[in-house]
All heavy atoms as an XYZ file, in Angstrom:
962
protein
N      -2.730    105.709     85.606
C      -1.853    105.759     84.409
C      -2.695    105.421     83.187
O      -3.495    104.511     83.204
C      -0.792    104.783     84.592
N      -2.424    106.102     82.143
C      -3.173    105.915     80.882
C      -2.229    105.134     79.950
O      -1.206    105.657     79.584
C      -3.600    107.267     80.269
N      -2.620    103.961     79.529
C      -1.758    103.155     78.616
C      -0.392    102.953     79.199
O       0.515    102.884     78.446
N      -0.218    102.861     80.442
C       1.023    102.589     81.064
C       1.809    103.885     81.433
O       2.947    103.788     81.997
N       1.315    105.031     81.130
C       1.962    106.294     81.413
C       1.504    106.724     82.749
O       0.337    106.765     83.150
C       1.577    107.363     80.385
O       2.008    106.918     79.102
C       2.209    108.699     80.681
N       2.484    107.164     83.576
C       2.250    107.652     84.941
C       1.794    109.101     84.812
O       2.464    109.911     84.219
C       3.523    107.569     85.780
C       3.372    108.127     87.208
C       4.680    108.270     87.916
N       5.556    109.127     87.227
C       5.595    110.474     87.249
N       4.639    111.087     87.917
N       6.472    111.153     86.565
N       0.634    109.387     85.421
C       0.158    110.777     85.544
C       0.113    111.078     87.046
O      -0.643    110.462     87.751
C      -1.228    111.029     84.874
C      -1.173    110.759     83.429
C      -1.667    112.514     85.116
C      -2.496    110.740     82.696
N       0.966    111.928     87.543
C       1.048    112.282     88.918
C       0.353    113.562     89.195
O       0.567    114.571     88.536
C       2.518    112.437     89.284
C       2.725    112.819     90.749
C       3.406    111.701     91.478
O       3.821    110.701     90.904
O       3.521    111.882     92.711
N      -0.609    113.528     90.155
C      -1.395    114.705     90.520
C      -0.931    115.200     91.895
O      -0.868    114.440     92.857
C      -2.862    114.371     90.555
C      -3.795    115.519     91.014
C      -3.681    116.693     90.119
C      -5.265    114.999     91.085
N      -0.534    116.465     91.968
C      -0.143    117.123     93.193
C      -1.197    118.189     93.544
O      -1.454    119.062     92.748
C       1.207    117.719     93.063
N      -1.785    118.012     94.742
C      -2.793    118.977     95.160
C      -2.218    119.865     96.368
O      -1.834    119.251     97.355
C      -4.000    118.287     95.659
C      -4.818    117.464     94.588
C      -5.913    116.653     95.264
C      -5.354    118.385     93.500
N      -2.249    121.142     96.172
C      -1.865    121.998     97.317
C      -2.928    121.841     98.390
O      -4.139    121.568     98.085
C      -1.765    123.441     96.880
N      -2.570    122.045     99.662
C      -3.582    121.846    100.738
C      -4.572    122.973    100.762
O      -4.278    124.105    100.363
C      -2.686    121.830    101.992
C      -1.466    122.533    101.605
C      -1.226    122.286    100.150
N      -5.754    122.675    101.302
C      -6.800    123.638    101.507
C      -7.122    124.521    100.339
O      -7.214    125.800    100.410
C      -6.361    124.570    102.726
C      -6.155    123.766    103.966
O      -6.890    122.807    104.254
O      -5.190    124.049    104.688
N      -7.372    123.920     99.190
C      -7.691    124.674     97.989
C      -9.207    125.059     98.002
O     -10.038    124.148     98.220
C      -7.401    123.921     96.745
C      -5.931    123.680     96.457
C      -5.744    122.783     95.283
C      -5.262    124.943     96.219
N      -9.534    126.315     97.716
C     -10.905    126.675     97.578
C     -11.476    126.238     96.201
O     -10.745    125.985     95.305
C     -10.930    128.182     97.683
C      -9.555    128.570     97.142
C      -8.628    127.395     97.547
N     -12.764    126.103     96.104
C     -13.393    125.719     94.828
C     -13.262    126.832     93.742
O     -13.219    127.995     94.102
C     -14.846    125.426     95.138
C     -15.113    126.196     96.383
C     -13.829    126.307     97.186
N     -13.137    126.437     92.541
C     -13.102    127.395     91.432
C     -14.506    127.491     90.811
O     -15.310    126.646     90.906
C     -12.109    126.897     90.346
N     -14.721    128.654     90.191
C     -15.972    128.869     89.446
C     -15.782    128.262     88.042
O     -14.661    128.104     87.585
C     -16.266    130.388     89.337
N     -16.883    128.010     87.336
C     -16.750    127.544     86.065
C     -17.712    126.389     85.774
O     -18.202    125.785     86.733
N     -17.898    126.052     84.537
C     -18.753    125.005     84.108
C     -17.953    123.663     84.166
O     -16.916    123.541     83.552
C     -19.211    125.209     82.652
C     -19.937    124.046     82.006
O     -20.569    123.256     82.800
O     -19.877    123.879     80.799
N     -18.382    122.737     85.066
C     -17.611    121.474     85.252
C     -17.355    120.734     83.921
O     -16.244    120.184     83.763
C     -18.478    120.657     86.204
C     -19.347    121.697     86.917
C     -19.583    122.775     85.955
N     -18.285    120.694     83.055
C     -18.072    120.001     81.747
C     -17.042    120.666     80.943
O     -16.192    120.004     80.299
C     -19.355    119.897     80.932
N     -17.016    122.016     80.915
C     -16.011    122.750     80.146
C     -14.667    122.580     80.740
O     -13.665    122.422     80.042
C     -16.464    124.281     80.099
N     -14.593    122.608     82.104
C     -13.268    122.410     82.741
C     -12.808    121.052     82.445
O     -11.562    120.858     82.171
C     -13.426    122.649     84.307
C     -12.164    122.335     84.975
C     -13.774    124.132     84.544
N     -13.621    119.997     82.468
C     -13.185    118.641     82.180
C     -12.664    118.534     80.765
O     -11.660    117.875     80.526
C     -14.376    117.684     82.372
N     -13.333    119.210     79.859
C     -12.826    119.152     78.427
C     -11.515    119.841     78.294
O     -10.597    119.331     77.575
C     -13.879    119.870     77.500
C     -15.075    119.081     77.269
O     -15.047    117.847     77.373
N     -16.179    119.737     76.921
N     -11.231    120.941     78.985
C      -9.933    121.569     78.945
C      -8.883    120.629     79.550
O      -7.840    120.462     78.908
C      -9.973    122.889     79.744
C     -10.873    123.909     79.006
C      -8.594    123.516     79.834
C     -11.167    125.187     79.841
N      -9.136    120.105     80.729
C      -8.170    119.216     81.312
C      -7.881    118.017     80.467
O      -6.735    117.585     80.317
C      -8.683    118.830     82.745
C      -7.761    117.752     83.383
C      -8.758    120.071     83.631
N      -8.935    117.425     79.860
C      -8.753    116.264     78.992
C      -7.848    116.634     77.819
O      -6.943    115.857     77.397
C     -10.117    115.781     78.491
C      -9.997    114.589     77.601
C     -11.344    114.105     77.022
O     -12.396    114.641     77.480
O     -11.330    113.185     76.207
N      -8.062    117.814     77.246
C      -7.245    118.263     76.109
C      -5.817    118.410     76.519
O      -4.887    117.950     75.841
C      -7.805    119.536     75.537
C      -6.969    120.038     74.385
O      -6.010    120.770     74.585
N      -7.291    119.541     73.225
N      -5.587    119.068     77.667
C      -4.179    119.223     78.127
C      -3.453    117.885     78.412
O      -2.334    117.749     78.056
C      -4.108    120.141     79.381
C      -4.689    121.585     79.178
C      -4.666    122.344     80.445
C      -3.816    122.330     78.085
N      -4.165    117.000     79.044
C      -3.552    115.699     79.403
C      -3.339    114.873     78.080
O      -2.307    114.203     77.950
C      -4.408    114.920     80.381
C      -4.453    115.456     81.786
C      -5.462    114.741     82.647
C      -3.016    115.491     82.404
N      -4.305    114.861     77.231
C      -4.103    114.072     75.939
C      -2.977    114.659     75.114
O      -2.245    113.914     74.536
C      -5.423    113.995     75.141
O      -5.824    115.202     74.630
N      -2.867    116.002     75.135
C      -1.711    116.503     74.354
C      -0.373    116.205     75.019
O       0.605    115.845     74.311
C      -1.829    118.083     74.295
C      -2.806    118.557     73.252
O      -3.271    117.755     72.383
N      -3.190    119.816     73.314
N      -0.369    116.175     76.350
C       0.863    115.778     77.017
C       1.223    114.330     76.756
O       2.400    114.000     76.562
C       0.685    116.026     78.554
N       0.245    113.488     76.665
C       0.449    112.084     76.320
C       0.925    111.923     74.875
O       1.806    111.117     74.608
C      -0.824    111.266     76.513
C      -1.240    111.018     77.986
C      -2.633    110.474     78.032
C      -0.254    110.042     78.636
N       0.374    112.723     74.031
C       0.628    112.600     72.573
C       2.074    113.164     72.265
O       2.765    112.555     71.458
C      -0.424    113.328     71.735
C      -0.244    113.151     70.250
C      -1.347    113.899     69.460
N      -2.626    113.261     69.836
C      -3.729    113.966     70.053
N      -3.759    115.280     70.074
N      -4.864    113.319     70.319
N       2.428    114.272     72.832
C       3.621    114.969     72.354
C       4.700    114.974     73.413
O       5.868    115.335     73.138
C       3.269    116.444     72.085
C       2.224    116.682     71.064
C       1.039    117.182     71.405
C       2.460    116.340     69.694
C       0.012    117.344     70.459
C       1.510    116.588     68.754
C       0.310    117.045     69.187
O      -0.712    117.264     68.230
N       4.434    114.555     74.639
C       5.333    114.811     75.735
C       6.250    113.717     76.269
O       6.463    113.679     77.474
N       6.701    112.812     75.416
C       7.551    111.779     75.876
C       6.917    111.053     77.048
O       7.463    111.019     78.163
C       8.990    112.306     76.195
N       5.725    110.540     76.837
C       4.927    109.992     77.888
C       5.552    108.869     78.696
O       5.162    108.575     79.806
C       3.585    109.560     77.374
O       3.763    108.552     76.407
N       6.579    108.226     78.190
C       7.297    107.240     78.962
C       7.955    107.772     80.226
O       8.244    107.013     81.107
C       8.279    106.500     78.068
C       9.503    107.289     77.651
C       9.279    108.083     76.399
O       8.178    108.157     75.841
O      10.293    108.605     75.891
N       8.065    109.093     80.283
C       8.700    109.705     81.452
C       7.617    110.227     82.403
O       7.931    110.819     83.440
C       9.610    110.825     81.037
C      10.772    110.370     80.154
N      11.709    109.496     80.628
C      11.017    110.611     78.908
C      12.583    109.229     79.659
N      12.161    109.903     78.606
N       6.361    110.122     82.116
C       5.303    110.563     82.958
C       4.897    111.980     82.761
O       5.544    112.731     82.085
N       3.769    112.340     83.354
C       3.170    113.646     83.226
C       2.805    114.078     84.606
O       2.356    113.260     85.443
C       1.895    113.606     82.368
C       2.282    113.239     80.919
C       1.171    114.956     82.397
C       1.131    112.742     80.049
N       3.036    115.372     84.937
C       2.671    115.928     86.263
C       1.548    116.865     86.052
O       1.534    117.717     85.130
C       3.858    116.613     86.906
C       4.927    115.661     87.224
O       4.705    114.564     87.683
O       6.152    116.079     87.058
N       0.540    116.826     86.918
C      -0.513    117.844     86.969
C      -0.492    118.439     88.408
O      -0.493    117.635     89.401
C      -1.895    117.194     86.701
N      -0.427    119.721     88.502
C      -0.358    120.386     89.772
C      -1.476    121.319     89.928
O      -1.672    122.243     89.116
C       0.989    121.142     89.878
C       1.128    121.856     91.258
C       2.198    120.245     89.639
N      -2.293    121.168     90.989
C      -3.383    122.039     91.316
C      -3.033    122.869     92.503
O      -2.638    122.356     93.550
C      -4.640    121.239     91.557
C      -5.961    122.044     91.700
C      -6.222    122.852     90.364
C      -7.110    121.110     91.965
N      -3.047    124.195     92.346
C      -2.527    125.120     93.374
C      -3.253    126.453     93.273
O      -4.021    126.721     92.346
C      -1.002    125.332     93.186
C      -0.716    125.942     91.831
C       0.705    125.826     91.399
O       1.524    125.297     92.137
O       0.996    126.227     90.289
N      -3.076    127.289     94.242
C      -3.484    128.662     94.179
C      -2.706    129.416     93.052
O      -1.505    129.197     92.996
C      -3.314    129.420     95.445
C      -4.294    128.924     96.514
C      -4.086    129.680     97.886
N      -4.934    129.094     98.847
C      -6.191    129.558     99.175
N      -6.688    130.550     98.424
N      -6.898    128.996    100.054
N      -3.371    130.178     92.278
C      -2.709    130.893     91.206
C      -2.530    132.350     91.604
O      -2.292    132.715     92.768
N      -2.663    133.210     90.632
C      -2.658    134.666     90.956
C      -3.811    134.884     91.917
O      -4.772    134.188     91.921
C      -2.724    135.498     89.663
O      -3.890    135.123     88.862
C      -1.485    135.335     88.764
N      -3.777    136.011     92.677
C      -4.784    136.261     93.685
C      -6.174    136.156     93.071
O      -6.507    136.694     92.042
C      -4.435    137.661     94.178
C      -3.006    137.772     94.031
C      -2.739    137.027     92.771
N      -7.060    135.368     93.708
C      -8.420    135.171     93.277
C      -8.579    134.035     92.294
O      -9.717    133.885     91.723
N      -7.528    133.256     92.014
C      -7.586    132.223     90.972
C      -7.086    130.970     91.511
O      -6.145    130.846     92.374
C      -6.844    132.672     89.751
C      -7.520    133.678     88.912
C      -7.355    135.056     89.270
C      -8.257    133.402     87.802
C      -7.987    136.059     88.520
C      -8.914    134.367     87.119
C      -8.768    135.761     87.469
N      -7.523    129.829     90.909
C      -6.989    128.488     91.117
C      -6.239    128.101     89.837
O      -6.732    128.420     88.744
C      -8.138    127.531     91.326
C      -7.853    126.183     91.963
C      -7.251    126.329     93.342
C      -9.096    125.331     92.023
N      -5.077    127.471     89.923
C      -4.301    127.208     88.758
C      -4.042    125.683     88.666
O      -3.725    125.060     89.683
C      -2.934    127.898     88.886
C      -2.033    127.559     87.670
C      -0.619    128.232     87.808
N      -0.833    129.732     87.851
C      -0.033    130.511     88.517
N       1.057    130.041     89.175
N      -0.265    131.813     88.514
N      -4.200    125.184     87.478
C      -3.754    123.809     87.166
C      -2.683    123.861     86.157
O      -2.742    124.559     85.141
C      -4.891    123.034     86.522
C      -4.535    121.668     85.927
C      -4.154    120.674     87.043
C      -5.637    121.097     85.060
N      -1.528    123.258     86.482
C      -0.403    123.246     85.587
C      -0.256    121.750     85.111
O      -0.234    120.830     85.994
C       0.930    123.649     86.216
C       0.892    125.142     86.546
C       2.211    125.656     87.171
N       2.452    124.942     88.498
C       3.584    124.340     88.766
N       4.625    124.283     87.935
N       3.751    123.844     89.986
N      -0.079    121.550     83.800
C       0.149    120.230     83.264
C       1.580    120.276     82.618
O       1.809    121.072     81.741
C      -0.902    119.856     82.176
C      -0.566    118.481     81.507
C      -2.260    119.768     82.844
N       2.402    119.394     83.111
C       3.886    119.419     82.707
C       4.220    118.062     82.110
O       3.904    117.038     82.660
C       4.738    119.705     83.898
C       4.355    120.929     84.725
C       3.535    120.589     85.902
C       5.660    121.588     85.218
N       4.983    118.132     81.012
C       5.497    116.891     80.489
C       6.999    116.998     80.330
O       7.559    118.029     80.624
C       4.848    116.533     79.086
C       5.145    117.504     77.988
O       6.363    117.827     77.842
O       4.209    117.901     77.314
N       7.638    115.891     79.938
C       9.061    115.853     79.770
C       9.479    115.594     78.392
O      10.528    115.089     78.059
C       9.607    114.784     80.760
C       9.488    115.150     82.208
C       9.652    113.984     83.077
N       9.392    114.324     84.506
C       8.204    114.300     84.977
N       7.171    114.071     84.305
N       8.087    114.641     86.281
N       8.694    116.045     77.483
C       8.997    115.880     75.980
C       9.948    116.937     75.528
O      10.622    117.610     76.317
N       9.920    117.144     74.200
C      10.898    118.108     73.575
C      10.500    119.563     73.778
O      11.266    120.475     73.523
C      10.874    117.728     72.127
C       9.446    117.168     71.907
C       9.174    116.438     73.232
N       9.272    119.820     74.329
C       8.811    121.174     74.448
C       8.347    121.700     73.107
O       8.167    120.930     72.125
N       8.110    122.998     73.031
C       7.600    123.596     71.778
C       8.620    124.663     71.360
O       8.962    125.600     72.188
C       6.209    124.173     72.034
C       5.262    123.031     72.332
C       5.722    124.957     70.792
C       3.900    123.420     72.880
N       9.003    124.601     70.124
C       9.984    125.587     69.594
C       9.461    126.975     69.778
O       8.260    127.241     69.566
C      10.293    125.228     68.139
N      10.386    127.898     70.099
C       9.941    129.312     70.285
C       9.193    129.819     69.078
O       8.261    130.606     69.189
C      11.216    130.198     70.496
O      11.812    129.801     71.723
N       9.634    129.474     67.857
C       8.976    129.935     66.638
C       7.575    129.435     66.505
O       6.767    130.072     65.813
C       9.878    129.516     65.431
N       7.227    128.364     67.134
C       5.906    127.755     67.062
C       4.953    128.239     68.108
O       3.688    128.106     68.022
C       5.963    126.230     67.014
C       6.538    125.701     65.769
O       6.451    126.360     64.698
O       7.176    124.580     65.829
N       5.483    128.792     69.223
C       4.667    129.067     70.401
C       3.536    130.127     70.089
O       2.437    129.968     70.604
C       5.513    129.592     71.553
C       6.379    128.481     72.067
C       7.319    128.946     73.146
O       7.163    130.011     73.790
N       8.323    128.169     73.441
N       3.797    131.049     69.169
C       2.742    132.015     68.855
C       1.547    131.430     68.165
O       0.511    131.990     68.046
C       3.342    133.207     68.030
O       3.772    132.744     66.754
N       1.759    130.198     67.549
C       0.688    129.555     66.788
C      -0.074    128.515     67.603
O      -1.068    127.982     67.138
C       1.325    128.829     65.607
C       2.063    129.776     64.652
C       2.808    129.021     63.504
N       2.081    127.870     62.996
C       2.681    126.662     62.714
N       3.970    126.518     62.902
N       1.944    125.654     62.248
N       0.317    128.270     68.846
C      -0.244    127.199     69.640
C      -1.768    127.211     69.769
O      -2.476    126.192     69.730
C       0.330    127.274     71.042
C       1.560    126.478     71.336
C       2.029    126.664     72.743
C       1.347    124.996     71.096
N      -2.336    128.381     70.018
C      -3.790    128.516     70.287
C      -4.601    128.911     69.070
O      -5.722    129.329     69.228
C      -3.931    129.489     71.458
C      -3.313    128.980     72.750
C      -2.109    129.402     73.134
C      -3.977    127.969     73.478
C      -1.508    128.906     74.269
C      -3.423    127.458     74.669
C      -2.125    127.947     75.056
N      -3.997    128.826     67.931
C      -4.747    129.157     66.706
C      -5.486    127.888     66.211
O      -5.089    126.822     66.357
C      -3.819    129.588     65.539
C      -3.163    130.880     65.789
C      -2.337    131.318     64.576
N      -1.460    132.456     64.935
C      -0.441    132.805     64.257
N      -0.107    132.096     63.145
N       0.266    133.849     64.553
N      -6.666    128.174     65.557
C      -7.463    127.072     65.063
C      -6.798    126.321     63.940
O      -6.108    126.915     63.098
C      -8.847    127.596     64.581
C      -9.687    128.105     65.750
C     -11.022    128.579     65.215
N     -11.861    128.940     66.300
C     -12.620    128.076     66.970
N     -12.764    126.826     66.568
N     -13.359    128.471     67.960
N      -6.928    125.063     63.876
C      -6.428    124.148     62.792
C      -4.870    124.061     62.752
O      -4.372    123.718     61.702
C      -7.022    124.546     61.382
C      -8.490    124.588     61.380
C      -9.174    125.811     61.298
C      -9.268    123.438     61.580
C     -10.547    125.854     61.259
C     -10.633    123.444     61.562
C     -11.265    124.664     61.448
N      -4.256    124.383     63.870
C      -2.816    124.323     63.929
C      -2.387    123.043     64.702
O      -2.895    122.838     65.788
C      -2.164    125.575     64.538
C      -0.698    125.354     64.873
C      -2.383    126.767     63.695
N      -1.567    122.260     64.045
C      -0.996    121.043     64.683
C       0.490    121.151     64.529
O       0.965    121.378     63.425
C      -1.551    119.771     64.091
C      -3.023    119.601     64.434
C      -3.557    118.359     63.724
N      -3.608    118.625     62.321
C      -4.003    117.695     61.446
N      -4.350    116.527     61.835
N      -4.067    118.082     60.151
N       1.188    120.998     65.599
C       2.640    121.163     65.527
C       3.389    119.813     65.688
O       2.876    118.922     66.291
C       3.131    122.112     66.679
C       2.499    123.486     66.732
C       2.917    124.215     67.888
C       2.842    124.248     65.409
N       4.586    119.773     65.097
C       5.462    118.619     65.292
C       4.790    117.325     64.876
O       4.222    117.234     63.850
N       4.953    116.307     65.715
C       4.446    114.975     65.434
C       2.959    114.962     65.243
O       2.402    114.157     64.555
C       4.849    114.021     66.567
N       2.251    115.972     65.823
C       0.797    116.042     65.745
C       0.301    116.445     64.404
O      -0.866    116.365     64.085
N       1.231    116.948     63.485
C       0.740    117.380     62.227
C       0.100    116.271     61.400
O      -0.733    116.514     60.548
C       1.940    117.999     61.430
C       2.412    119.287     62.022
C       3.595    119.831     61.398
O       4.016    119.355     60.265
O       4.188    120.825     61.911
N       0.441    115.059     61.751
C      -0.140    113.886     61.052
C      -0.856    112.975     61.987
O      -1.085    111.801     61.635
C       0.992    113.144     60.345
O       1.939    112.662     61.230
N      -1.242    113.438     63.143
C      -1.963    112.592     64.076
C      -3.351    112.312     63.643
O      -4.167    113.264     63.470
C      -1.930    113.231     65.461
O      -0.617    113.491     65.889
C      -2.614    112.346     66.491
N      -3.763    111.023     63.434
C      -5.145    110.754     63.001
C      -6.113    111.218     64.151
O      -5.802    111.038     65.324
C      -5.118    109.203     62.906
C      -3.670    108.840     62.779
C      -2.910    109.882     63.466
N      -7.194    111.740     63.762
C      -8.211    112.137     64.701
C      -7.960    113.512     65.305
O      -8.760    114.001     66.083
N      -6.889    114.164     64.975
C      -6.573    115.457     65.531
C      -6.911    116.546     64.493
O      -6.488    116.454     63.348
C      -5.092    115.534     65.878
O      -4.759    116.838     66.266
N      -7.735    117.544     64.962
C      -8.157    118.594     64.033
C      -7.369    119.850     64.190
O      -7.527    120.809     63.361
C      -9.680    118.867     64.258
O      -9.817    119.354     65.578
N      -6.598    119.990     65.228
C      -5.906    121.194     65.522
C      -6.837    122.302     66.141
O      -6.501    123.462     66.097
N      -7.890    121.825     66.701
C      -8.844    122.785     67.365
C      -8.784    122.760     68.867
O      -9.290    123.651     69.538
C     -10.306    122.519     66.863
C     -10.638    122.809     65.463
C     -12.017    122.197     65.137
C     -10.595    124.249     65.184
N      -8.248    121.728     69.480
C      -8.334    121.532     70.856
C      -7.879    122.678     71.754
O      -8.573    123.174     72.638
N      -6.632    123.180     71.488
C      -6.123    124.272     72.311
C      -6.847    125.558     72.073
O      -7.063    126.343     73.042
C      -4.605    124.450     72.130
C      -3.769    123.441     72.735
C      -2.324    123.573     72.373
C      -3.860    123.428     74.290
N      -7.293    125.801     70.838
C      -8.024    127.051     70.523
C      -9.356    127.034     71.343
O      -9.766    127.961     71.924
C      -8.252    127.130     69.054
N     -10.039    125.864     71.257
C     -11.350    125.780     71.983
C     -11.135    125.825     73.485
O     -11.887    126.514     74.241
C     -12.064    124.488     71.553
C     -12.499    124.593     70.100
C     -13.229    124.223     72.466
C     -13.023    123.347     69.517
N     -10.032    125.195     73.992
C      -9.765    125.155     75.429
C      -9.558    126.620     75.904
O     -10.026    126.991     76.931
C      -8.582    124.252     75.741
N      -8.725    127.351     75.169
C      -8.416    128.749     75.608
C      -9.729    129.593     75.538
O      -9.997    130.316     76.466
C      -7.396    129.410     74.668
C      -7.176    130.858     75.071
C      -6.091    131.512     74.244
N      -4.828    131.413     74.998
C      -3.753    131.937     74.552
N      -3.656    132.494     73.398
N      -2.645    131.847     75.267
N     -10.537    129.365     74.508
C     -11.773    130.149     74.416
C     -12.763    129.801     75.643
O     -13.299    130.700     76.199
C     -12.454    129.905     73.117
C     -13.747    130.650     72.957
C     -14.396    130.311     71.611
O     -14.063    129.414     70.899
N     -15.436    131.146     71.278
N     -12.792    128.592     75.997
C     -13.598    128.116     77.083
C     -13.129    128.710     78.379
O     -13.915    129.206     79.224
C     -13.689    126.605     77.239
O     -14.292    125.988     76.149
N     -11.823    128.685     78.585
C     -11.205    129.274     79.830
C     -11.594    130.731     79.915
O     -11.976    131.226     80.976
C      -9.687    129.073     79.789
N     -11.432    131.475     78.798
C     -11.733    132.876     78.836
C     -13.217    133.164     79.074
O     -13.614    134.128     79.721
C     -11.253    133.568     77.554
C      -9.713    133.571     77.478
C      -9.124    133.962     76.116
O      -9.921    134.181     75.171
O      -7.898    134.149     76.068
N     -14.096    132.325     78.525
C     -15.550    132.484     78.762
C     -15.895    132.343     80.170
O     -16.928    132.844     80.643
C     -16.333    131.543     77.861
C     -16.383    131.903     76.418
C     -16.965    130.865     75.469
O     -17.170    129.688     75.890
N     -17.308    131.278     74.297
N     -15.133    131.509     80.953
C     -15.310    131.352     82.352
C     -14.633    132.410     83.198
O     -14.615    132.234     84.458
C     -14.987    129.925     82.774
C     -15.839    128.885     82.163
S     -15.435    127.170     82.694
C     -13.951    126.819     81.702
N     -14.017    133.333     82.632
C     -13.326    134.385     83.348
C     -11.871    133.992     83.665
O     -11.217    134.661     84.490
N     -11.352    132.910     83.072
C     -10.013    132.465     83.311
C      -9.066    132.673     82.112
O      -9.352    133.487     81.241
N      -7.994    131.980     82.171
C      -7.006    132.061     81.045
C      -6.251    130.737     80.956
O      -6.207    129.992     81.869
C      -6.113    133.226     81.184
C      -5.192    133.239     82.383
C      -4.394    134.527     82.597
N      -3.417    134.394     83.620
C      -2.105    134.521     83.411
N      -1.671    134.852     82.257
N      -1.249    134.423     84.384
N      -5.694    130.469     79.770
C      -4.915    129.338     79.426
C      -3.684    129.727     78.637
O      -3.811    130.527     77.670
C      -5.740    128.306     78.647
C      -5.044    127.077     78.099
C      -4.580    126.189     79.311
C      -5.975    126.279     77.208
N      -2.464    129.281     79.113
C      -1.286    129.725     78.433
C      -0.191    128.644     78.480
O      -0.409    127.670     79.160
C      -0.733    131.057     79.020
C      -0.117    130.943     80.404
C       1.170    130.766     80.710
C      -0.841    130.966     81.669
N       1.328    130.717     82.046
C       0.153    130.866     82.657
C      -2.190    131.146     81.978
C      -0.172    130.829     83.983
C      -2.529    131.115     83.364
C      -1.558    130.966     84.319
N       0.826    128.862     77.683
C       1.957    127.968     77.566
C       3.202    128.609     78.170
O       3.389    129.906     78.000
C       2.249    127.538     76.138
C       3.518    126.797     75.952
C       3.546    125.435     76.237
C       4.659    127.427     75.585
C       4.758    124.742     76.117
C       5.895    126.731     75.443
C       5.883    125.418     75.744
O       7.071    124.717     75.610
N       4.045    127.881     78.866
C       5.386    128.394     79.331
C       6.379    127.319     78.976
O       6.164    126.179     79.135
C       5.304    128.614     80.839
C       4.408    129.658     81.247
C       4.374    129.851     82.836
O       5.000    128.982     83.496
O       3.785    130.804     83.254
N       7.534    127.797     78.611
C       8.708    126.880     78.513
C       9.004    126.302     79.882
O       8.816    126.883     80.894
C       9.930    127.566     78.009
C       9.874    127.813     76.500
O       9.398    126.928     75.773
O      10.378    128.870     76.075
N       9.484    125.073     79.869
C       9.781    124.416     81.164
C      11.307    124.294     81.213
O      11.934    123.702     80.348
C       9.123    123.009     81.163
C       9.263    122.340     82.417
C       8.349    121.162     82.503
N       8.530    120.593     83.843
C       8.579    119.307     84.035
N       8.394    118.446     83.036
N       8.770    118.827     85.234
N      11.856    124.830     82.245
C      13.322    124.696     82.383
C      13.784    123.210     82.372
O      13.138    122.451     83.019
C      13.642    125.331     83.768
C      12.491    126.250     84.035
C      11.309    125.573     83.379
N      14.751    122.921     81.598
C      15.271    121.527     81.494
C      14.535    120.774     80.460
O      14.767    119.587     80.283
N      13.607    121.370     79.733
C      12.827    120.707     78.642
C      11.483    120.277     79.083
O      11.069    120.279     80.231
N      10.684    120.018     78.041
C       9.251    119.683     78.263
C       8.367    120.913     78.036
O       8.858    122.056     77.801
N       7.104    120.702     78.172
C       6.115    121.697     77.976
C       5.298    121.879     79.242
O       5.196    120.925     80.047
C       5.147    121.308     76.858
N       4.816    123.052     79.460
C       3.978    123.415     80.633
C       2.832    124.240     80.166
O       3.064    125.349     79.644
C       4.741    124.106     81.734
C       3.940    124.554     82.858
C       4.724    125.162     83.961
O       5.212    124.464     84.864
N       4.840    126.445     83.981
N       1.653    123.750     80.404
C       0.403    124.525     80.050
C      -0.193    124.816     81.445
O      -0.137    124.021     82.354
C      -0.550    123.743     79.234
C      -0.110    123.693     77.790
C       0.686    122.696     77.327
C      -0.624    124.587     76.872
C       1.105    122.646     76.016
C      -0.209    124.572     75.548
C       0.604    123.598     75.145
N      -0.759    126.010     81.568
C      -1.388    126.459     82.772
C      -2.772    126.948     82.549
O      -3.016    127.676     81.539
C      -0.509    127.506     83.473
N      -3.699    126.576     83.386
C      -5.112    127.008     83.303
C      -5.375    127.670     84.628
O      -5.099    127.094     85.715
C      -6.020    125.820     83.138
C      -7.490    126.029     83.399
C      -8.083    126.977     82.265
C      -8.236    124.690     83.425
N      -5.865    128.943     84.547
C      -6.327    129.565     85.771
C      -7.836    129.892     85.670
O      -8.285    130.380     84.609
C      -5.601    130.881     85.980
C      -4.276    130.692     86.726
C      -3.686    131.979     87.236
O      -4.040    133.119     86.809
O      -2.801    131.884     88.064
N      -8.522    129.594     86.714
C      -9.966    129.866     86.798
C     -10.247    130.641     88.049
O      -9.602    130.420     89.107
C     -10.768    128.557     86.803
C     -10.736    127.768     85.488
C     -11.464    126.426     85.724
C     -11.325    128.499     84.327
N     -11.213    131.586     87.997
C     -11.518    132.408     89.187
C     -12.061    131.512     90.316
O     -12.667    130.478     90.029
C     -12.514    133.397     88.678
C     -13.085    132.834     87.405
C     -12.050    131.926     86.821
N     -11.802    131.892     91.534
C     -12.329    131.186     92.660
C     -13.850    131.352     92.741
O     -14.386    132.443     92.285
C     -11.722    131.724     93.950
C     -10.234    131.519     94.132
C      -9.736    132.124     95.428
C      -9.801    130.053     94.011
N     -14.578    130.375     93.215
C     -16.038    130.458     93.301
C     -16.342    131.598     94.372
O     -15.631    131.811     95.313
C     -16.585    129.167     93.824
N     -17.472    132.308     94.113
C     -17.851    133.431     95.015
C     -18.182    132.852     96.380
O     -18.607    131.752     96.567
C     -19.012    134.046     94.334
C     -19.353    133.288     93.129
C     -18.326    132.249     92.931
């Protein structure tokens, strides 16, 4: 738990390794978790789920129980220098994290996206190709 916030990790059984640069993957995961802590009503906890994704990919989903992201703002999520909601005035936040994370995922042959979460909250998903 970070600062008293519960982060629950669920691992599907028998997961194969993913391809990609470990440092870049760590930066993406750190960005997703820190955003979930910052915006996602962290007093309710955060879930991270590692599972098989689309065929040939491993998927990490990071889910929070916060207010989610308004439909009107979702198209701006991965743009550079964009900070939404409470993060618009967050000290130390440049609005580059998700843009860089998506670019890194794509450079490794993967993808990063946002989905609405039924019942509220935000869900970000990262898929990376399986190691050869």
